[in-house]
C-alpha positions in Angstrom: 171.9 109.2 238.2 169.5 110.5 240.9 167.5 113.5 239.6 167.9 116.6 241.7 164.7 118.7 242.3 164.4 122.2 240.9 164.4 125.0 243.4 161.9 127.8 243.3 164.5 130.2 242.1 165.6 127.8 239.3 162.0 127.2 238.2 161.5 130.9 237.9 164.8 131.2 235.9 163.7 128.4 233.5 160.2 130.0 233.1 161.8 133.4 232.2 164.1 131.8 229.7 161.1 129.9 228.3 159.3 133.3 227.9 162.3 134.5 225.9 162.1 131.5 223.6 158.3 132.0 223.2 158.9 135.5 222.0 161.7 134.3 219.8 159.5 131.6 218.2 156.7 134.1 217.5 159.0 136.8 216.2 160.9 134.6 213.8 157.7 132.8 212.7 156.4 136.2 211.6 159.8 137.3 210.2 160.2 134.2 208.1 156.6 134.2 206.8 155.2 137.7 206.7 158.3 139.6 205.7 158.4 137.5 202.6 154.6 137.8 201.9 154.9 141.6 202.4 157.3 141.8 199.5 154.9 139.7 197.3 151.4 140.7 198.5 152.0 144.4 199.3 155.0 145.6 197.2 154.2 143.2 194.3 157.9 142.2 194.0 159.0 139.0 192.2 160.5 136.0 194.1 164.1 137.0 193.4 163.8 140.0 195.7 162.7 137.6 198.5 165.6 135.3 197.8 168.1 138.2 198.0 166.7 139.4 201.3 166.6 136.0 202.9 170.1 135.1 201.7 171.6 138.4 203.0 169.8 138.1 206.3 171.1 134.5 206.8 174.7 135.6 206.0 174.5 138.6 208.4 173.1 136.3 211.1 175.8 133.7 210.7 178.6 136.4 211.1 177.0 138.6 213.8 175.9 135.9 216.1 179.5 134.6 216.3 180.8 138.2 216.9 178.1 138.9 219.5 179.1 135.7 221.2 182.7 136.8 221.7 181.5 140.2 222.9 179.1 138.8 225.4 181.6 136.3 226.7 183.9 139.2 227.6 181.2 141.6 228.9 181.5 142.4 232.6 178.7 145.0 233.2 176.9 145.6 236.5 173.8 144.0 234.7 175.7 140.8 233.9 177.3 139.3 230.9 174.3 138.3 228.8 171.3 140.4 230.1 172.4 143.7 228.4 172.2 142.0 225.0 168.6 140.9 225.6 167.6 144.6 225.3 168.7 144.6 221.7 165.5 142.5 221.2 163.7 145.9 221.7 165.5 147.2 218.6 164.6 144.1 216.6 161.0 144.3 217.7 160.8 148.0 216.7 162.4 147.1 213.4 159.5 144.7 212.7 157.0 147.5 213.2 159.1 149.8 211.0 159.2 147.1 208.3 155.4 147.1 208.0 155.4 150.9 207.2 157.3 150.5 203.9 154.2 150.8 201.7 152.6 153.7 203.6 155.9 155.6 203.5 157.2 154.9 199.9 154.5 153.0 198.0 155.4 150.3 195.5 158.8 151.8 194.7 162.4 150.6 194.8 162.9 152.7 197.9 160.3 150.6 199.7 162.3 147.5 199.0 165.6 149.1 200.1 163.8 150.2 203.3 162.7 146.5 203.9 166.2 145.3 203.0 168.0 147.6 205.5 165.6 146.8 208.3 165.6 143.0 207.9 169.3 142.5 207.0 171.0 145.2 209.1 168.7 146.4 211.9 167.0 143.1 212.7 169.8 140.9 211.5 172.4 142.5 213.8 170.2 143.2 216.9 168.2 139.9 216.9 171.4 137.8 216.9 172.7 139.7 219.9 169.4 138.7 221.6 169.7 135.1 220.4 173.2 134.5 221.5 172.5 135.8 225.0 169.2 133.8 225.2 170.9 130.5 224.2 174.0 131.0 226.4 171.8 131.7 229.4 170.8 128.0 229.7 174.3 126.5 230.2 175.5 129.6 232.1 172.8 129.4 234.8 171.6 125.7 234.8 173.8 122.9 236.0 174.4 119.9 233.7 172.3 117.4 235.7 169.2 119.5 235.3 169.8 120.8 231.8 167.7 118.2 229.9 164.6 118.9 232.0 165.2 122.6 231.8 165.4 122.4 228.0 162.2 120.4 228.0 160.3 123.0 230.0 161.8 125.9 228.0 160.9 124.3 224.7 157.4 123.5 225.9 156.8 127.1 226.9 158.2 128.2 223.5 155.6 126.2 221.7 153.0 128.8 222.8 154.8 131.3 220.6 154.4 128.8 217.7 150.7 128.2 218.5 150.1 132.0 218.6 151.9 132.3 215.2 149.8 129.6 213.6 146.6 131.1 215.0 147.5 134.5 213.5 148.4 132.8 210.3 144.8 131.4 210.1 143.3 134.7 211.3 145.4 136.7 208.9 144.1 134.7 205.9 140.5 134.9 207.3 140.4 138.6 208.3 142.8 140.3 205.9 142.9 137.9 202.9 141.6 139.3 199.6 141.5 138.0 196.0 144.8 138.7 194.3 144.1 141.6 191.9 147.0 140.4 189.7 145.2 137.2 188.8 142.9 137.9 185.9 141.9 134.3 185.2 141.2 131.3 187.6 142.6 130.1 189.9 142.5 133.4 191.8 145.0 133.5 194.7 144.7 135.2 198.0 146.9 138.0 199.4 147.1 139.8 202.8 146.6 143.5 202.6 149.0 146.2 203.9 146.6 146.8 206.9 146.7 143.1 207.7 150.5 142.9 207.5 150.8 146.0 209.8 148.6 144.4 212.5 150.3 141.0 212.3 153.8 142.4 212.3 152.9 144.8 215.1 151.9 141.9 217.3 155.2 140.1 216.6 157.3 143.1 217.2 155.5 144.2 220.4 155.6 140.7 222.0 159.3 140.6 221.2 159.9 144.0 222.9 157.9 142.9 226.0 159.8 139.6 226.5 163.1 141.3 225.9 162.4 143.8 228.7 161.1 141.1 231.0 164.1 139.0 230.5 166.5 141.9 231.1 164.6 142.9 234.3 164.2 139.6 236.0 166.7 137.0 234.8 169.6 136.5 237.3 173.2 135.7 236.2 176.2 134.6 238.1 178.2 137.5 239.8 180.9 139.0 237.7 183.4 138.2 240.4 183.2 134.5 239.6 183.8 134.9 235.9 187.2 134.4 234.3 189.4 137.2 233.0 188.3 139.1 229.9 190.0 138.2 226.6 190.8 140.4 223.7 188.3 140.5 220.9 190.6 139.9 217.9 192.7 137.3 219.9 189.5 135.3 220.3 188.7 135.4 216.6 192.2 134.3 215.8 192.1 131.5 218.3 189.0 130.1 216.7 191.1 128.9 213.8 194.0 127.7 215.8 194.7 124.0 215.3 195.2 123.4 219.1 191.8 125.1 219.8 190.1 122.9 217.1 191.6 119.7 218.5 190.6 120.6 222.1 187.0 121.1 221.1 186.7 118.0 218.8 183.6 116.7 220.7 181.8 120.0 220.1 182.6 119.8 216.3 181.4 116.2 216.2 178.0 117.1 217.6 178.0 120.2 215.3 178.4 117.9 212.2 175.7 115.4 213.5 173.4 118.3 214.2 173.8 119.7 210.7 172.8 116.4 209.2 169.8 116.0 211.6 168.7 119.6 211.1 168.9 119.2 207.4 166.0 116.7 207.7 163.9 119.2 209.5 164.9 121.9 207.0 163.8 119.7 204.1 160.3 119.6 205.5 159.6 122.9 207.2 159.6 125.3 204.2 156.9 123.1 202.6 154.9 121.9 205.6 152.1 124.5 205.5 151.9 124.2 201.7 151.4 120.4 202.1 148.8 120.8 204.9 146.8 123.3 202.9 147.0 121.1 199.8 145.0 118.4 201.7 142.0 120.7 201.6 141.5 120.7 205.4 138.7 122.9 206.8 139.6 125.3 209.6 137.8 122.9 212.0 139.8 119.9 210.8 143.0 121.8 211.0 142.2 122.9 214.6 141.3 119.3 215.4 144.7 118.1 214.1 146.4 120.8 216.3 144.4 119.8 219.4 145.4 116.2 218.9 149.1 116.8 218.0 150.2 119.5 220.5 149.4 117.7 223.8 151.5 114.8 222.5 154.2 117.3 221.5 154.3 118.8 225.0 154.4 115.4 226.7 157.2 114.1 224.4 159.2 117.3 224.9 159.1 117.0 228.7 159.7 113.3 228.6 162.8 113.6 226.4 164.2 116.3 228.7 163.6 114.1 231.8 165.2 110.9 230.3 168.2 113.0 229.0 169.0 113.9 232.6 168.3 110.5 234.1 169.8 108.1 231.5 172.2 110.4 229.5 171.9 112.5 226.4 172.3 109.9 223.7 170.8 106.7 225.1 167.3 107.4 223.7 168.2 109.5 220.7 168.6 106.6 218.2 165.3 105.0 219.3 163.5 108.3 219.2 164.7 109.1 215.7 163.6 105.7 214.4 160.1 106.0 216.0 159.6 109.5 214.6 160.8 108.4 211.2 158.1 105.8 211.0 155.5 108.6 211.4 157.2 110.6 208.7 157.0 107.6 206.3 153.2 107.4 206.8 152.6 111.0 205.7 153.1 110.6 201.9 150.3 108.0 201.9 148.0 110.5 203.6 148.8 112.9 200.8 148.4 110.5 198.0 145.2 109.0 199.4 143.8 112.3 200.6 143.2 110.5 203.9 142.8 113.2 206.6 142.5 110.7 209.4 145.9 109.2 208.5 147.3 112.7 208.4 146.0 113.5 211.9 147.6 110.2 213.2 151.0 110.9 211.7 151.1 114.7 212.4 152.2 114.2 216.1 155.2 112.2 214.9 156.2 115.0 212.5 155.9 117.7 215.2 157.9 115.6 217.7 160.6 115.1 215.0 160.7 118.8 214.1 160.4 120.3 217.5 160.8 117.9 220.5 163.8 115.8 219.4 166.1 118.8 219.7 165.5 118.9 223.5 168.1 116.3 224.4 170.3 117.4 221.5 170.3 121.0 222.7 171.2 119.9 226.2 174.0 117.7 224.8 175.5 120.5 222.7 175.2 123.0 225.6 177.2 120.5 227.8 180.0 120.7 225.2 180.3 124.5 225.1 183.6 125.6 226.6 182.7 127.3 230.0 184.4 130.6 229.3 183.5 130.7 225.6 179.8 129.7 225.6 178.7 132.8 223.7 181.4 132.4 221.0 180.7 128.7 220.5 176.9 129.3 220.5 177.6 131.6 217.6 179.6 128.8 215.9 176.8 126.4 216.6 174.5 128.7 214.6 176.3 127.2 211.5 173.9 124.3 212.1 170.8 126.4 211.2 172.5 128.1 208.2 174.0 125.1 206.5 171.0 122.8 207.2 168.7 125.4 205.6 170.8 125.4 202.5 171.1 121.6 202.3 167.5 120.8 203.4 165.6 123.4 201.5 167.3 122.7 198.2 167.0 118.9 198.7 163.3 119.2 199.7 162.6 121.5 196.7 164.2 119.0 194.3 162.2 116.1 195.7 158.9 118.1 195.7 159.4 119.1 192.1 160.5 115.7 190.9 158.1 113.4 192.9 155.5 115.6 194.5 155.4 117.5 197.8 154.3 114.5 199.8 157.6 112.7 199.4 159.6 115.4 201.3 158.4 113.4 204.3 160.6 110.5 203.2 163.6 112.7 202.6 163.4 114.0 206.2 164.0 110.6 207.9 166.8 109.9 205.4 168.8 112.7 207.1 167.6 111.7 210.5 168.8 108.1 210.2 172.2 109.2 208.7 172.7 111.4 211.8 172.4 108.4 214.2 175.9 107.0 213.8 177.3 110.5 213.9 175.6 111.3 217.2 176.8 107.9 218.6 180.4 109.0 218.0 180.0 112.0 220.4 180.9 111.3 224.0 178.2 111.1 226.7 178.3 114.2 229.0 176.1 112.9 231.8 177.3 110.3 234.3 174.6 107.7 235.0 174.5 104.9 237.6 
């Protein structure tokens, strides 16, 4: 299929959505890391409190993203159908700032934990998922199928800057705000980040999210309301989700959902332990920066390449080969850990990052192609099941492997899920016509 050039308008649109994804990456990097360390380092709460908050937050996200999807599908405001929901990112960003005030307001008391729980689970859990469903539905809403792979490649590449900023602040947080843990009376003495440190870090995440939400609302363009289909009733849409005829009509979507859950479980088996593994290698800050300098250019190139070939040759043609190549890199990592070989780690790290971050580029485009045109928000919410279920499967499987055989061997578990997903992806129909 001949590739069509991007117009200036479309490039601007793609760049703006990429900005939203960048803010999304940074915000949730901080939410997933510093919200948890806040409970441990500042409020001195045991791990069970973290587990409760994370579980409740995931549950609320699973439900509300689906509901927001239905609401946004049937919104016909003068600002568009998705854009108004981007402004709820302002609420989520403000929530992150408020979360960081718990200790200053209530000290190390049960009320401080309730404050954190309400903000993360309810305020951020509800508002951020409105932002997410609008952000993700904007791609298939505004970008035609023949350009969607490249668009996802560009958007994902821009989003990595959010991840880079998050990693940079992770290192700076430990360097500038890390102090010996006063709870440790005998060696080894751990490190914690202070209340002041958490306030500064979470303020950065919240403010950036607020800014990109406002920019997205102000400048992203949607299709005119006049071309949209007739609005549907909210409860009728919920009921129809479980209708047998509806399920059968969307069987290709549910095929890719199942394949995506398996694939994403491989990522989820590695991600919770990735930084723990990296720091266990005893890398200096310079060595870690060198590894990032080597890996991220390869990640950017791979992301753009996978988006380009997904448009030119179809969504699934290169997926099996890409998964196999990436899996080889994953298999090398345990030997880097066992041998303490930092060079071997730096060679294999790009494979890991491509597997975790870049491979979703054609997969995202593929799943977007299969979203029903008038119900993209609702089915984007259903697709969120991928993240929830894969986190449950992957994190437990990775934890069992890490405890039983050592943390290095989670990098063998990841490809196990990846390879199983290949025949599942091959059963999904191709959505791009090629010559």
